[in-house]
N, CA, C and O atoms as a Tinker XYZ file with bonds, in Angstrom:
   404  protein
     1  N    -15.050000    7.293000  -13.421000    73     2
     2  CA   -14.467000    8.559000  -13.074000    64     1     3
     3  C    -14.113000    9.325000  -14.347000    63     2     4     5
     4  O    -13.824000    8.740000  -15.391000    81     3
     5  N    -14.146000   10.623000  -14.229000    73     3     6
     6  CA   -13.924000   11.465000  -15.401000    64     5     7
     7  C    -12.659000   12.316000  -15.287000    63     6     8     9
     8  O    -11.917000   12.460000  -16.258000    81     7
     9  N    -12.414000   12.875000  -14.110000    73     7    10
    10  CA   -11.320000   13.824000  -13.940000    64     9    11
    11  C    -10.161000   13.236000  -13.149000    63    10    12    13
    12  O    -10.356000   12.498000  -12.183000    81    11
    13  N     -8.957000   13.576000  -13.575000    73    11    14
    14  CA    -7.713000   13.247000  -12.879000    64    13    15
    15  C     -7.148000   14.572000  -12.394000    63    14    16    17
    16  O     -6.899000   15.472000  -13.197000    81    15
    17  N     -6.943000   14.701000  -11.086000    73    15    18
    18  CA    -6.450000   15.966000  -10.536000    64    17    19
    19  C     -5.128000   15.739000   -9.818000    63    18    20    21
    20  O     -4.892000   14.684000   -9.229000    81    19
    21  N     -4.273000   16.753000   -9.881000    73    19    22
    22  CA    -2.980000   16.696000   -9.208000    64    21    23
    23  C     -2.792000   17.993000   -8.431000    63    22    24    25
    24  O     -2.994000   19.086000   -8.960000    81    23
    25  N     -2.403000   17.853000   -7.173000    73    23    26
    26  CA    -2.108000   19.011000   -6.327000    64    25    27
    27  C     -0.690000   18.877000   -5.799000    63    26    28    29
    28  O     -0.215000   17.774000   -5.529000    81    27
    29  N     -0.034000   19.994000   -5.657000    73    27    30
    30  CA     1.310000   20.037000   -5.090000    64    29    31
    31  C      1.274000   20.893000   -3.838000    63    30    32    33
    32  O      0.668000   21.964000   -3.822000    81    31
    33  N      1.930000   20.413000   -2.789000    73    31    34
    34  CA     1.974000   21.126000   -1.522000    64    33    35
    35  C      3.419000   21.191000   -1.055000    63    34    36    37
    36  O      4.112000   20.175000   -1.010000    81    35
    37  N      3.870000   22.392000   -0.706000    73    35    38
    38  CA     5.239000   22.562000   -0.217000    64    37    39
    39  C      5.269000   22.286000    1.285000    63    38    40    41
    40  O      4.496000   22.855000    2.057000    81    39
    41  N      6.186000   21.393000    1.678000    73    39    42
    42  CA     6.371000   21.073000    3.088000    64    41    43
    43  C      7.250000   22.135000    3.745000    63    42    44    45
    44  O      7.875000   22.944000    3.060000    81    43
    45  N      7.291000   22.124000    5.058000    73    43    46
    46  CA     8.079000   23.106000    5.810000    64    45    47
    47  C      9.566000   23.026000    5.477000    63    46    48    49
    48  O     10.274000   24.031000    5.542000    81    47
    49  N     10.040000   21.834000    5.121000    73    47    50
    50  CA    11.463000   21.675000    4.804000    64    49    51
    51  C     11.780000   22.017000    3.340000    63    50    52    53
    52  O     12.918000   21.842000    2.902000    81    51
    53  N     10.794000   22.500000    2.586000    73    51    54
    54  CA    11.024000   22.912000    1.203000    64    53    55
    55  C     10.686000   21.863000    0.164000    63    54    56    57
    56  O     10.600000   22.186000   -1.021000    81    55
    57  N     10.490000   20.612000    0.570000    73    55    58
    58  CA    10.153000   19.557000   -0.377000    64    57    59
    59  C      8.702000   19.708000   -0.831000    63    58    60    61
    60  O      7.868000   20.288000   -0.135000    81    59
    61  N      8.426000   19.165000   -2.027000    73    59    62
    62  CA     7.065000   19.211000   -2.571000    64    61    63
    63  C      6.410000   17.844000   -2.420000    63    62    64    65
    64  O      7.024000   16.814000   -2.698000    81    63
    65  N      5.171000   17.847000   -1.982000    73    63    66
    66  CA     4.343000   16.640000   -1.945000    64    65    67
    67  C      3.359000   16.709000   -3.100000    63    66    68    69
    68  O      2.808000   17.769000   -3.396000    81    67
    69  N      3.144000   15.573000   -3.748000    73    67    70
    70  CA     2.200000   15.481000   -4.864000    64    69    71
    71  C      1.059000   14.577000   -4.431000    63    70    72    73
    72  O      1.287000   13.486000   -3.909000    81    71
    73  N     -0.168000   15.031000   -4.649000    73    71    74
    74  CA    -1.313000   14.178000   -4.350000    64    73    75
    75  C     -2.233000   14.178000   -5.564000    63    74    76    77
    76  O     -2.440000   15.208000   -6.207000    81    75
    77  N     -2.780000   13.001000   -5.865000    73    75    78
    78  CA    -3.670000   12.874000   -7.019000    64    77    79
    79  C     -5.068000   12.543000   -6.543000    63    78    80    81
    80  O     -5.264000   12.067000   -5.425000    81    79
    81  N     -6.028000   12.801000   -7.398000    73    79    82
    82  CA    -7.409000   12.481000   -7.082000    64    81    83
    83  C     -8.170000   12.127000   -8.347000    63    82    84    85
    84  O     -7.775000   12.498000   -9.453000    81    83
    85  N     -9.256000   11.411000   -8.170000    73    83    86
    86  CA   -10.158000   11.066000   -9.260000    64    85    87
    87  C    -11.540000   11.572000   -8.876000    63    86    88    89
    88  O    -11.933000   11.507000   -7.711000    81    87
    89  N    -12.274000   12.078000   -9.863000    73    87    90
    90  CA   -13.565000   12.671000   -9.548000    64    89    91
    91  C    -14.532000   12.517000  -10.715000    63    90    92    93
    92  O    -14.120000   12.488000  -11.875000    81    91
    93  N    -15.809000   12.419000  -10.401000    73    91    94
    94  CA   -16.839000   12.383000  -11.441000    64    93    95
    95  C    -17.183000   13.788000  -11.924000    63    94    96    97
    96  O    -17.577000   13.980000  -13.074000    81    95
    97  N    -17.030000   14.777000  -11.025000    73    95    98
    98  CA   -17.328000   16.166000  -11.378000    64    97    99
    99  C    -16.328000   17.075000  -10.680000    63    98   100   101
   100  O    -15.724000   16.709000   -9.672000    81    99
   101  N    -16.166000   18.275000  -11.244000    73    99   102
   102  CA   -15.248000   19.245000  -10.653000    64   101   103
   103  C    -15.968000   20.100000   -9.626000    63   102   104   105
   104  O    -17.118000   20.499000   -9.813000    81   103
   105  N    -15.278000   20.365000   -8.561000    73   103   106
   106  CA   -15.788000   21.257000   -7.525000    64   105   107
   107  C    -14.999000   22.559000   -7.607000    63   106   108   109
   108  O    -13.900000   22.588000   -8.160000    81   107
   109  N    -15.545000   23.609000   -7.069000    73   107   110
   110  CA   -14.860000   24.897000   -7.052000    64   109   111
   111  C    -13.495000   24.761000   -6.386000    63   110   112   113
   112  O    -12.518000   25.360000   -6.835000    81   111
   113  N    -13.432000   23.987000   -5.334000    73   111   114
   114  CA   -12.173000   23.754000   -4.619000    64   113   115
   115  C    -11.124000   23.129000   -5.541000    63   114   116   117
   116  O     -9.955000   23.510000   -5.487000    81   115
   117  N    -11.527000   22.170000   -6.388000    73   115   118
   118  CA   -10.594000   21.536000   -7.319000    64   117   119
   119  C     -9.989000   22.566000   -8.272000    63   118   120   121
   120  O     -8.779000   22.584000   -8.500000    81   119
   121  N    -10.837000   23.409000   -8.817000    73   119   122
   122  CA   -10.378000   24.412000   -9.783000    64   121   123
   123  C     -9.429000   25.406000   -9.116000    63   122   124   125
   124  O     -8.472000   25.863000   -9.741000    81   123
   125  N     -9.684000   25.738000   -7.867000    73   123   126
   126  CA    -8.838000   26.703000   -7.158000    64   125   127
   127  C     -7.525000   26.092000   -6.679000    63   126   128   129
   128  O     -6.491000   26.757000   -6.733000    81   127
   129  N     -7.539000   24.849000   -6.212000    73   127   130
   130  CA    -6.374000   24.275000   -5.542000    64   129   131
   131  C     -5.520000   23.353000   -6.402000    63   130   132   133
   132  O     -4.320000   23.237000   -6.154000    81   131
   133  N     -6.091000   22.699000   -7.393000    73   131   134
   134  CA    -5.330000   21.723000   -8.177000    64   133   135
   135  C     -4.442000   22.411000   -9.212000    63   134   136   137
   136  O     -4.827000   23.407000   -9.825000    81   135
   137  N     -3.247000   21.854000   -9.386000    73   135   138
   138  CA    -2.313000   22.386000  -10.383000    64   137   139
   139  C     -2.608000   21.795000  -11.755000    63   138   140   141
   140  O     -2.401000   22.453000  -12.775000    81   139
   141  N     -3.092000   20.555000  -11.783000    73   139   142
   142  CA    -3.385000   19.873000  -13.042000    64   141   143
   143  C     -4.767000   19.242000  -12.945000    63   142   144   145
   144  O     -5.079000   18.562000  -11.967000    81   143
   145  N     -5.592000   19.468000  -13.960000    73   143   146
   146  CA    -6.909000   18.828000  -14.054000    64   145   147
   147  C     -7.050000   18.313000  -15.480000    63   146   148   149
   148  O     -6.968000   19.083000  -16.437000    81   147
   149  N     -7.263000   16.999000  -15.617000    73   147   150
   150  CA    -7.408000   16.385000  -16.932000    64   149   151
   151  C     -8.795000   15.759000  -17.033000    63   150   152   153
   152  O     -9.195000   14.972000  -16.176000    81   151
   153  N     -9.516000   16.114000  -18.079000    73   151   154
   154  CA   -10.860000   15.589000  -18.344000    64   153   155
   155  C    -10.719000   14.436000  -19.338000    63   154   156   157
   156  O    -10.419000   14.659000  -20.511000    81   155
   157  N    -10.934000   13.206000  -18.873000    73   155   158
   158  CA   -10.763000   12.045000  -19.735000    64   157   159
   159  C    -11.974000   11.793000  -20.623000    63   158   160   161
   160  O    -11.841000   11.126000  -21.649000    81   159
   161  N    -13.146000   12.301000  -20.268000    73   159   162
   162  CA   -14.313000   12.106000  -21.128000    64   161   163
   163  C    -14.200000   12.956000  -22.391000    63   162   164   165
   164  O    -14.430000   12.474000  -23.500000    81   163
   165  N    -13.840000   14.234000  -22.207000    73   163   166
   166  CA   -13.706000   15.139000  -23.358000    64   165   167
   167  C    -12.298000   15.163000  -23.920000    63   166   168   169
   168  O    -12.024000   15.863000  -24.896000    81   167
   169  N    -11.402000   14.397000  -23.303000    73   167   170
   170  CA   -10.014000   14.269000  -23.756000    64   169   171
   171  C     -9.356000   15.645000  -23.879000    63   170   172   173
   172  O     -8.854000   16.024000  -24.937000    81   171
   173  N     -9.375000   16.390000  -22.747000    73   171   174
   174  CA    -8.756000   17.711000  -22.748000    64   173   175
   175  C     -8.173000   18.021000  -21.377000    63   174   176   177
   176  O     -8.546000   17.423000  -20.367000    81   175
   177  N     -7.253000   18.968000  -21.373000    73   175   178
   178  CA    -6.643000   19.430000  -20.135000    64   177   179
   179  C     -7.382000   20.697000  -19.712000    63   178   180   181
   180  O     -7.380000   21.693000  -20.435000    81   179
   181  N     -8.009000   20.656000  -18.549000    73   179   182
   182  CA    -8.770000   21.786000  -18.043000    64   181   183
   183  C     -7.819000   22.827000  -17.454000    63   182   184   185
   184  O     -8.002000   24.029000  -17.642000    81   183
   185  N     -6.804000   22.345000  -16.742000    73   183   186
   186  CA    -5.863000   23.252000  -16.080000    64   185   187
   187  C     -4.507000   22.581000  -15.989000    63   186   188   189
   188  O     -4.417000   21.388000  -15.700000    81   187
   189  N     -3.448000   23.346000  -16.237000    73   187   190
   190  CA    -2.088000   22.826000  -16.105000    64   189   191
   191  C     -1.155000   23.972000  -15.736000    63   190   192   193
   192  O     -0.837000   24.824000  -16.565000    81   191
   193  N     -0.727000   23.976000  -14.491000    73   191   194
   194  CA     0.210000   25.007000  -14.049000    64   193   195
   195  C      1.050000   24.453000  -12.897000    63   194   196   197
   196  O      0.643000   23.519000  -12.206000    81   195
   197  N      2.207000   25.038000  -12.709000    73   195   198
   198  CA     3.073000   24.640000  -11.612000    64   197   199
   199  C      3.673000   25.899000  -11.014000    63   198   200   201
   200  O      4.419000   26.622000  -11.673000    81   199
   201  N      3.341000   26.148000   -9.769000    73   199   202
   202  CA     3.786000   27.338000   -9.052000    64   201   203
   203  C      3.488000   28.612000   -9.835000    63   202   204   205
   204  O      4.329000   29.505000   -9.932000    81   203
   205  N      2.287000   28.685000  -10.389000    73   203   206
   206  CA     1.848000   29.878000  -11.103000    64   205   207
   207  C      2.273000   29.953000  -12.555000    63   206   208   209
   208  O      1.840000   30.854000  -13.273000    81   207
   209  N      3.109000   29.029000  -13.008000    73   207   210
   210  CA     3.556000   29.013000  -14.399000    64   209   211
   211  C      2.665000   28.089000  -15.197000    63   210   212   213
   212  O      2.516000   26.916000  -14.854000    81   211
   213  N      2.074000   28.602000  -16.256000    73   211   214
   214  CA     1.193000   27.801000  -17.100000    64   213   215
   215  C      2.015000   26.839000  -17.951000    63   214   216   217
   216  O      3.082000   27.194000  -18.451000    81   215
   217  N      1.511000   25.629000  -18.108000    73   215   218
   218  CA     2.156000   24.578000  -18.888000    64   217   219
   219  C      1.277000   24.313000  -20.111000    63   218   220   221
   220  O      0.055000   24.418000  -20.007000    81   219
   221  N      1.862000   23.970000  -21.279000    73   219   222
   222  CA     1.032000   23.680000  -22.458000    64   221   223
   223  C     -0.027000   22.617000  -22.147000    63   222   224   225
   224  O      0.269000   21.600000  -21.520000    81   223
   225  N     -1.242000   22.861000  -22.587000    73   223   226
   226  CA    -2.367000   21.966000  -22.294000    64   225   227
   227  C     -2.513000   20.907000  -23.379000    63   226   228   229
   228  O     -3.535000   20.844000  -24.062000    81   227
   229  N     -1.494000   20.082000  -23.533000    73   227   230
   230  CA    -1.473000   18.996000  -24.511000    64   229   231
   231  C     -1.900000   17.706000  -23.804000    63   230   232   233
   232  O     -1.148000   17.158000  -22.998000    81   231
   233  N     -3.107000   17.226000  -24.107000    73   231   234
   234  CA    -3.672000   16.052000  -23.432000    64   233   235
   235  C     -2.734000   14.852000  -23.501000    63   234   236   237
   236  O     -2.420000   14.251000  -22.474000    81   235
   237  N     -2.283000   14.501000  -24.701000    73   235   238
   238  CA    -1.446000   13.308000  -24.860000    64   237   239
   239  C     -0.136000   13.417000  -24.088000    63   238   240   241
   240  O      0.321000   12.446000  -23.485000    81   239
   241  N      0.450000   14.579000  -24.109000    73   239   242
   242  CA     1.735000   14.780000  -23.424000    64   241   243
   243  C      1.579000   14.683000  -21.908000    63   242   244   245
   244  O      2.395000   14.044000  -21.243000    81   243
   245  N      0.551000   15.304000  -21.362000    73   243   246
   246  CA     0.339000   15.273000  -19.912000    64   245   247
   247  C     -0.059000   13.877000  -19.451000    63   246   248   249
   248  O      0.438000   13.397000  -18.432000    81   247
   249  N     -0.947000   13.224000  -20.188000    73   247   250
   250  CA    -1.349000   11.858000  -19.825000    64   249   251
   251  C     -0.141000   10.924000  -19.903000    63   250   252   253
   252  O      0.034000   10.059000  -19.045000    81   251
   253  N      0.678000   11.096000  -20.916000    73   251   254
   254  CA     1.876000   10.268000  -21.071000    64   253   255
   255  C      2.824000   10.455000  -19.882000    63   254   256   257
   256  O      3.389000    9.483000  -19.381000    81   255
   257  N      2.999000   11.692000  -19.433000    73   255   258
   258  CA     3.875000   11.965000  -18.290000    64   257   259
   259  C      3.357000   11.279000  -17.023000    63   258   260   261
   260  O      4.107000   10.577000  -16.345000    81   259
   261  N      2.081000   11.482000  -16.708000    73   259   262
   262  CA     1.547000   10.897000  -15.474000    64   261   263
   263  C      1.366000    9.382000  -15.590000    63   262   264   265
   264  O      1.338000    8.688000  -14.573000    81   263
   265  N      1.245000    8.867000  -16.802000    73   263   266
   266  CA     1.131000    7.421000  -17.001000    64   265   267
   267  C      2.388000    6.714000  -16.503000    63   266   268   269
   268  O      2.307000    5.592000  -16.003000    81   267
   269  N      3.531000    7.346000  -16.632000    73   267   270
   270  CA     4.787000    6.758000  -16.160000    64   269   271
   271  C      4.777000    6.567000  -14.649000    63   270   272   273
   272  O      5.408000    5.639000  -14.142000    81   271
   273  N      4.076000    7.422000  -13.929000    73   271   274
   274  CA     4.073000    7.384000  -12.471000    64   273   275
   275  C      2.829000    6.726000  -11.884000    63   274   276   277
   276  O      2.887000    6.143000  -10.802000    81   275
   277  N      1.713000    6.818000  -12.587000    73   275   278
   278  CA     0.433000    6.290000  -12.099000    64   277   279
   279  C     -0.227000    5.438000  -13.183000    63   278   280   281
   280  O     -1.361000    5.701000  -13.584000    81   279
   281  N      0.475000    4.435000  -13.644000    73   279   282
   282  CA     0.030000    3.634000  -14.783000    64   281   283
   283  C     -1.347000    3.013000  -14.573000    63   282   284   285
   284  O     -2.202000    3.098000  -15.455000    81   283
   285  N     -1.570000    2.395000  -13.429000    73   283   286
   286  CA    -2.853000    1.719000  -13.201000    64   285   287
   287  C     -4.018000    2.704000  -13.135000    63   286   288   289
   288  O     -5.111000    2.411000  -13.620000    81   287
   289  N     -3.788000    3.846000  -12.549000    73   287   290
   290  CA    -4.839000    4.867000  -12.440000    64   289   291
   291  C     -5.187000    5.411000  -13.821000    63   290   292   293
   292  O     -6.363000    5.518000  -14.168000    81   291
   293  N     -4.169000    5.756000  -14.612000    73   291   294
   294  CA    -4.399000    6.310000  -15.950000    64   293   295
   295  C     -5.051000    5.270000  -16.852000    63   294   296   297
   296  O     -5.970000    5.592000  -17.605000    81   295
   297  N     -4.585000    4.027000  -16.783000    73   295   298
   298  CA    -5.196000    2.959000  -17.596000    64   297   299
   299  C     -6.671000    2.792000  -17.245000    63   298   300   301
   300  O     -7.504000    2.589000  -18.128000    81   299
   301  N     -6.989000    2.878000  -15.964000    73   299   302
   302  CA    -8.392000    2.758000  -15.535000    64   301   303
   303  C     -9.229000    3.906000  -16.102000    63   302   304   305
   304  O    -10.328000    3.684000  -16.610000    81   303
   305  N     -8.711000    5.120000  -16.015000    73   303   306
   306  CA    -9.441000    6.277000  -16.546000    64   305   307
   307  C     -9.644000    6.158000  -18.051000    63   306   308   309
   308  O    -10.725000    6.455000  -18.560000    81   307
   309  N     -8.624000    5.731000  -18.751000    73   307   310
   310  CA    -8.743000    5.559000  -20.208000    64   309   311
   311  C     -9.812000    4.514000  -20.536000    63   310   312   313
   312  O    -10.657000    4.725000  -21.406000    81   311
   313  N     -9.762000    3.396000  -19.831000    73   311   314
   314  CA   -10.718000    2.307000  -20.071000    64   313   315
   315  C    -12.144000    2.742000  -19.758000    63   314   316   317
   316  O    -13.056000    2.481000  -20.542000    81   315
   317  N    -12.344000    3.406000  -18.616000    73   315   318
   318  CA   -13.693000    3.823000  -18.203000    64   317   319
   319  C    -14.299000    4.874000  -19.124000    63   318   320   321
   320  O    -15.520000    5.020000  -19.189000    81   319
   321  N    -13.447000    5.606000  -19.836000    73   319   322
   322  CA   -13.935000    6.664000  -20.710000    64   321   323
   323  C    -13.849000    6.297000  -22.185000    63   322   324   325
   324  O    -13.931000    7.167000  -23.051000    81   323
   325  N    -13.684000    5.002000  -22.470000    73   323   326
   326  CA   -13.706000    4.511000  -23.842000    64   325   327
   327  C    -12.482000    4.867000  -24.661000    63   326   328   329
   328  O    -12.546000    4.886000  -25.890000    81   327
   329  N    -11.382000    5.147000  -24.009000    73   327   330
   330  CA   -10.141000    5.455000  -24.720000    64   329   331
   331  C     -9.192000    4.279000  -24.570000    63   330   332   333
   332  O     -9.289000    3.511000  -23.613000    81   331
   333  N     -8.285000    4.142000  -25.507000    73   331   334
   334  CA    -7.335000    3.039000  -25.445000    64   333   335
   335  C     -6.060000    3.488000  -24.766000    63   334   336   337
   336  O     -5.565000    4.591000  -25.000000    81   335
   337  N     -5.532000    2.610000  -23.915000    73   335   338
   338  CA    -4.271000    2.910000  -23.244000    64   337   339
   339  C     -3.145000    2.840000  -24.263000    63   338   340   341
   340  O     -3.046000    1.886000  -25.034000    81   339
   341  N     -2.310000    3.850000  -24.255000    73   339   342
   342  CA    -1.162000    3.909000  -25.145000    64   341   343
   343  C      0.063000    3.456000  -24.375000    63   342   344   345
   344  O      0.341000    3.988000  -23.301000    81   343
   345  N      0.813000    2.471000  -24.903000    73   343   346
   346  CA     2.033000    2.079000  -24.207000    64   345   347
   347  C      3.025000    3.233000  -24.209000    63   346   348   349
   348  O      3.240000    3.887000  -25.229000    81   347
   349  N      3.617000    3.468000  -23.062000    73   347   350
   350  CA     4.550000    4.573000  -22.929000    64   349   351
   351  C      5.931000    4.022000  -22.633000    63   350   352   353
   352  O      6.137000    3.331000  -21.635000    81   351
   353  N      6.871000    4.333000  -23.509000    73   351   354
   354  CA     8.246000    3.903000  -23.284000    64   353   355
   355  C      8.920000    4.908000  -22.370000    63   354   356   357
   356  O      8.853000    6.111000  -22.623000    81   355
   357  N      9.571000    4.438000  -21.309000    73   355   358
   358  CA    10.251000    5.369000  -20.425000    64   357   359
   359  C     11.426000    6.028000  -21.134000    63   358   360   361
   360  O     12.065000    5.423000  -21.995000    81   359
   361  N     11.700000    7.257000  -20.766000    73   359   362
   362  CA    12.817000    7.972000  -21.374000    64   361   363
   363  C     14.098000    7.504000  -20.713000    63   362   364   365
   364  O     14.245000    7.588000  -19.494000    81   363
   365  N     15.021000    7.013000  -21.517000    73   363   366
   366  CA    16.321000    6.584000  -21.023000    64   365   367
   367  C     17.395000    7.269000  -21.855000    63   366   368   369
   368  O     17.089000    7.995000  -22.802000    81   367
   369  N     18.647000    7.037000  -21.501000    73   367   370
   370  CA    19.750000    7.637000  -22.252000    64   369   371
   371  C     19.726000    7.175000  -23.707000    63   370   372   373
   372  O     20.131000    7.919000  -24.601000    81   371
   373  N     19.250000    5.945000  -23.951000    73   371   374
   374  CA    19.198000    5.409000  -25.313000    64   373   375
   375  C     18.073000    6.017000  -26.139000    63   374   376   377
   376  O     18.185000    6.107000  -27.362000    81   375
   377  N     16.980000    6.440000  -25.483000    73   375   378
   378  CA    15.827000    6.936000  -26.227000    64   377   379
   379  C     15.698000    8.449000  -26.223000    63   378   380   381
   380  O     14.813000    8.995000  -26.882000    81   379
   381  N     16.577000    9.143000  -25.482000    73   379   382
   382  CA    16.524000   10.603000  -25.477000    64   381   383
   383  C     16.914000   11.147000  -26.845000    63   382   384   385
   384  O     17.829000   10.621000  -27.478000    81   383
   385  N     16.240000   12.183000  -27.307000    73   383   386
   386  CA    16.618000   12.763000  -28.586000    64   385   387
   387  C     18.013000   13.371000  -28.492000    63   386   388   389
   388  O     18.354000   14.029000  -27.509000    81   387
   389  N     18.790000   13.146000  -29.504000    73   387   390
   390  CA    20.158000   13.678000  -29.531000    64   389   391
   391  C     20.137000   15.060000  -30.159000    63   390   392   393
   392  O     19.410000   15.304000  -31.123000    81   391
   393  N     20.943000   15.966000  -29.605000    73   391   394
   394  CA    21.004000   17.301000  -30.178000    64   393   395
   395  C     21.816000   17.264000  -31.456000    63   394   396   397
   396  O     22.810000   16.546000  -31.560000    81   395
   397  N     21.380000   18.047000  -32.422000    73   395   398
   398  CA    22.082000   18.103000  -33.696000    64   397   399
   399  C     23.018000   19.295000  -33.680000    63   398   400   401
   400  O     22.586000   20.435000  -33.507000    81   399
   401  N     24.293000   19.028000  -33.861000    73   399   402
   402  CA    25.276000   20.108000  -33.814000    64   401   403
   403  C     25.763000   20.448000  -35.181000    63   402   404
   404  O     26.599000   21.339000  -35.335000    81   403
């Protein structure tokens, strides 16, 4: 698989549902409906937005974020595309950057 896609759907009660997908190629529907599209072969972010707001297209940052939630899926994509899985430390109170006053 080459592409990792994420779609968000608002439920009637206001909550958001997140659904992910894996694909060998992009379809027009993916480009129109998905909020996030990551190309693991070319190591780039094709699309990154949330509710119409564009998000920085930083491959490492986006992969790191979704790796925390979908570790096995991301590891598989990295392996299948000849990339090495990077261990991701979860953000905790001990590892959060401290503000400098």
